N, C-alpha and C positions, 0 to 999 in steps of 0.2 A: 486407481489414480495413485501415482507416486509423488510424494512431496519431499522437499529438502529445505532445511533451514540453513541459510548461508552464515558463515562466520563473520565476525566484525571486519570491516575493510582495513587493509594496511597499505601504507604508502612507503616507497623507498625514496629517501631524499638525503643527499650528501652522505651516502653509504651508511645510513641508519634507517631502521624500520620505525615508522610512526603509526601507532594504532589510533584509529578514530573511534572514540566512544560515542554513545547515542547523543549526548549533549553537544558535542562538537559537530556532529552531522546535522543537527537541527539548525545550527547557526549558519550553515553554508547555503548559498543560493542554489536554486534548481536551475541547472544550465540547459537541460533538454527535457522538457516536461513530456511525460507519457500521458496523453489525453485518453480517458476512458469513455469512449463514445457509445451511444446506444447501439445495442446489437453486436458490439465488438468485444465485450468482456462478460464473464459469468460470475454469479454468486452462487456457490453450492452450499447447501445446508441440510441437516438431518431432518427427517420427518418428525418434528416435534414443535409445538407452538413456542416453547421456551427458546429453542435453538433458532427458530425463525425470527423471533423478537430480537435476539442477539445479533443475528446477521443483518436485520433491517436497521438496527441502531448503528452498526458499523457503517453501513451504506450512508445513512443520514449524516453521521459525523464526517465521512469523506466528502459529502456534498457541501457541508458547512465550511470545511477546511479548504476546499478547492479554490475559492475566490482569493483567499490570502496567499495560497501557493501559486496562483495564476495558472491553474490547470482546469480542464473540463472533466467533470464527472457526471455522466448521464446514466440513465436507468440501465442496469445490467440485465442479462438474460438469467432469470432465477431457475435453479435446478434443485429440486427436492429429492433427496436420496431416501 
């Protein structure tokens, strides 16, 4: 599996580049939510109880935040490596 961390988004407005930091992005509304429905997304974690606990906590935090963000987060397909 190959992954990539994307750089901070930039916008071009009136011939100048505007960089969006994390705090600015958090204040913007979600215009097109990507719902994470059951069976349509995966959570991959290493074969370790500690790593599973971290992955499970991330999932639970996503579920808690989903109502406020007006998105659906349902159970992923769990893959243990």
